[in-house]
Each structure stands twice: as C-alpha cells, then as structure tokens.
N, C-alpha and C positions, 0 to 999 in steps of 0.2 A: 461409395457407400456411406451411409451414416455413421458418425461415430458415437452415436447414443446406446446405450448398453441394452440387450435384449431384456434384462431383467433388473431391475432398479430394488436393491434390498433395503430401502427405504420406502418404498411405494406401502402405500395405505391397502392394508389385506381387506378381504370381503369380511372376515367375522370382525373386524374391528369396525366396520360400518355398521353391522348389525347390533354391536354390542354399545356403540354409542347412541343409537335409536332406542334400544331396549332402556338403557339408564335415563333417557329422556321421559318415554313413556311411563315408566315404573316410579321414576323420581325416588328410586332406592336402589342402591347396588346389590344388596342381596336378593331382592324380589327380580332385579333385571337378570341376574345370573342364574336363578333358578329357571326362569323362563327360556334362558339360552342354553340350558344345560350344560352349565358350566360352573366351576367353583368360584365363590367370590372373588378370594386372593386372586385367581387367574385373571377373571375380568378387570378387578381394579389395577393390576399392574399392565395390564397391556392397554388400558385406556390411559393410564398414568405415563406409560413409556411413549406414547404416541401424542399427547399433549406437550411432555417435554421436548421431544423432538421438532414438533411443529412450532413450538414456543407460543402455545394457544391453548389458555384455560378454558376448556369446555363447561365445566362442572365445579360449582363451590360447596363443599363438604363441610357440614358443621352439624350440631348436636341436634339440629331440627330437621335434619335431611338433606337432600340433594336439590340443589338448583339450578337452572341452565344460565350461563353467563350470556349477555349480548351476543359475543361473538360466539359462543356456543349455539345459539339459537341458529345462525347463518350455516354454521358447520353441520348441525343436526339436519337442518332443510336440506341441504347438499346430499348429505348421506341417504336421505329417503329418497332422493331424486335418484342417486346413483343405484340404489337397490331397486328402484323400479325400472330404470332402464336394462338392469341384468335380468329382470324378469321379462321383459319384453324380448330381449336377445333369445334367452332360454325358449319362450314360445314360439319365436321365428324358428328355432332349430328344432321344435318338438315333431315327431312323427305324428302326434295325435291329429284328429280331423278337425278342420274349422266347423262352426266358428269359434269354439272353445278349446284353447290348449292347456291341458291340465285341469286340476281341480278349481272349482269356483267355489270360494270360501264364502259361507252365506250365514248372516246374521240376521237373528228374527227377536222382536220383543215377546215378553212373557206372556200378554194378553192375546196375541196373535198366534205364537208358535203351536201351541198344543191343538187350537181348532182349525188352522188353517194348513198346517204342513200335510197332513194327511193328503189332500188334494194338491198341493204344491208338488211336493216330490213325485206323486204319481204322474202329474202332468209332464214333469221336466224328464222324470224316467221314459217315459213314452216318446218325448220330442226328440231328446238328446240320449240315446242309449249309449252308455259307458260313462255319462258325465259323472266326474266326482263332485261331491256337495256335500264337505263336511259342514257341520251347522253349529253354531254358537249362538246361545241364549243371552241376552244381556237387556238393560235398561236401554231406552234413547240414548241417553248421555253417554253411555259404555260402547254402544255401538257406532255412534258418531265419532267419539276418539280413537275406535278401531279401525274406522274408514279412514280417518286422518293419517293414521300411523301405517295404512297398509295392512295392518292384522287381519281385514277380512276384505273382501271384494264388493260385494253387494248387501245391503241390507233391507229387510223388509219392516216396516213400520208404518205408525200414523204421521200423517204429514202435519208438522207444525210450522210456524212461522219462521222465515229466514232459511229453511233447508234449502230451497231451491236457489238461493243465492250462492251457496257453498258447493253444493252438489248437482249431477245430473238426476233428473226425477222422473220415472215413468209412472203414473197413477194406474193401480189396479182394479181398486172397486170402493165404493162407499158402503159402508156398514152401519145400519141403524143401531141407535141407543134404544134399550127397554128398560123398564122399573120394575125390578123384582121386588115382591112383598110377599110377607108370611100370609097363609090363609087365615082369612077372618079379619085382615086389616081395613079399615075403613077407607081406603083409597081403592082397594080391591073391587068395590061395590060399582065403579064407574068402568067405561070402556077405555078410557085414557086417562092420562094423569098430566096435569099441567106442572112446569116446572115450579110454579108457586106454591103447588100443594105440599112439595117438599120442604119449603123452608123451616118449618117446626118438626120435622121428623130427624129421628136418629139415622142420620146418612153415614153409612159403612163403606169406606174407601180403603184402597189399595196404599201402600206406603209411600213415602216421599221418593222421588225419582222416578217413578211410574207416572208416563204422560195422561194415561186414563184418568188418575186421580185429579189433575189440574182439568182436565177436559168435563169431567162431571163435575167439579166446583164450579167451573163457568158457566155451564148449561143450568146450573140450578141457582145463579145469582150468588154462590157464596165465595167468600175467601177462606183459608184454611182456617178451621178452628171456629168458624162464625157459627156454622150448625152444631146442634145437639151433638151428633157423631161423627164431625169432621176429623176429629183428632183420633179416631180409631184408625190404626194402621195394619191392614192385613198385607200377606206376603204373595196370595194369589187368589184368583178369582173364586177357585174351587171352595176357600175357606171363607169367602163372602157367601157364598151360595149356602154352605152348611150354617152361618151364623144368621142369615136372613131367615132360613128356614126354621131355626129354631124360636124365631119370633123375636129377636134382638134388637132388630131394626130393619131398615130397607137400603137397596144398592140400585146401582145402574151397571147395567151388562152389555156388552157388545153383543149382536144377533148371532154370531158362530159361537159364542160362548153359551147359548141357553140351552141347558139340556131339556129333553122330552120325557126323562124319566124320574122326575123329581116332582110328585104331584104334591108336595108340600108348599111349593111355591107357585103364586099366583103372578103372571108376567103382563105388564100392560104397556102399549106404545105411548109417546109423549103426545099430549093434544097440541094442536096448533102447527108451527112451521116443523119440518122433520128436523129430527135431532140425530146426527149421524158422525162418524169418523171417516176420513179418506185414508185407505191403505196405500202405500207406494214401495216402489224398489228405488233405492238409492245407490249410487257409486260416485267415484272419484272421475271429474272429466277428464283429467289426465292419464286415466288407466289405460294400458297398451290393448285392452280388451273393450274400451267403451263402446265402441261402436257395435260391439256383439250383444251387449246386457241387453238392451231393448227386445232382443229375441225371445228372452225369457218370459215376457210378460202375456205373449198371445197364448201359448199352451196353458198358461195359469188360468186367463180368464175363462177358457174354454171349460175348465173343470170347475169353476165357481158354482156352489149351490144356489141356483137362481132364485128362489122363495127366500132367501135369507140376506141375501147381498145383492147390490147393483154394480155391475161390470161396468167400467169406464173405457 
C-alpha cells in the first residue's frame, strides 16, 4: 500500500488556480477579486500564502500596478492548463448530450453582434436544442484576450492577419462594405464610389480598438488622422448612421448593418474590386471541445441573409 497521504494539506487548491489566472488577466488585485467574487484582502492573502509556501514570487506589486514575474508567467500558464484539464474532466462527466457539454461562452464584436446574432442564435437553437450560449460583446483585442485566458470559448469576429497562426479558424461568410452618404451628396449621383473619391471627404469612423476602423482606413488608403474626418471616433455604427444622415460626413458600413428604414441615407457599393471583410469563428486549438466547434458553422451559414453576405 502506498504511504502517500490521501490528501495533502499543502496541495494547490482550485480557487488559488483561478485567482492566479484572474490577477494575471486583470493586472490588478482589486479587479481580479471583483471578477472572482471574493474580497481583495482574502484573494491577496491566499496568493501571498501560496507564493510563500512555494518560495516563488508570481507577481510584483508596486504603485504602478501588478506585473507577472518570469517565473510567474510559467506558473500562470500551468494554472490555465490545469483549469482547462478540469473543464475537460467535468465535460466528460457531464450528463449533457454531445457534441457540447455545458455552456458555450460566445464572444462577438460590436459591429457584428447586433446585426448577425439574431440569425446566429436562431440557427444554433434549432440545431442544438438546450445549448446554453452566454454572449459577451467586446472589441477584437478584448475577445482575443478572453479566448487566451479561457474566459470565452468561441469568438465571432472579422478575420485579421495572424489570427490563424494562434487559433483554430472557421470561415463563415464574406460581408461587403458600402459607402453611406447623406442625401444630396455629390458622390450619391453615381452608381458606385471609388476609394479615391473619399480622399478629401470627412470620413467618420469608429473609435480606436474597433477593427472596422482600421479596415475602413486601409480601404480608403488613409492612415489615422490623414483624412478630414478620420479623427472622429464614434462608439457604434448606429451613431455613425445618424451623424451621416445629418450631413456631417460619410462613412463605411458592413452590409448587415445597412438599415432599409432610413431614407436620409444613400448607400453605394465600392467601384472596382469588391470590398469586404471575412467573418469567422475562432477558438483555442487545445480546447477540450475543439473538435465540436466547427459544427456551429453549418447551421449559421444556412441562416445567412443571402442577398447581403456570401456564405463560405
């Protein structure tokens, strides 16, 4: 019989693993404690005790905030892997039916969410009855960080360079861009608008952090601040629509965000080569349910509004 104790009082607890990851993500003990639903003194004490027992400093604390030490980076990575393994164990023990065990935490960017989620949720409810789909909205950078840390399972966003190198990618559809103009604008007289036509226009864009802002600038050959209105920073596409309708400038909209109820706007396609963005599903390759996530794509594609986007 083994002389190993059944339970080692010094063993690392599951809460401590979660607290280590939370502090690394938030870089702040107070925000990590709030996210973990625990008081800051308790969280700090537990992590401090763990560091002392392991003789390993995970976090450096000073007036400027919290930084993860080189040794701490390895500890946090191992903690994330341990939490992933526990989630996989819980999934294996779940009574839920395959291919999904438990909730699929779903992230979406603001320029996709309000326009695509109605058909996404309808498609997934029909294909996978009972599937829990808690939804979180955030910028591309926010969702990438949430995927990395395991706070969400799948993200729906616009494909950008480097994503396929870090995550598993399933392409859903291509979404054309259109130019939104106020009625009476000189460019509204033509059937299409060339990118060069926008060089001297007041181009109204979303705030920094939205990938659509960067895509619009690149499409028009601008750098931030180069065009007359590129420094305008709206918080939503609906705000841009209203401001363009008032005659204050022009903007670029993805096809699903084009409303058919606002007669104050004139919409024109881009001339020449098609201008579009590619919308994808993204997830961690090592996720315990990674083989199931591609199954989400088929039902979504079937529900796409065919006249507005091109399924892939």
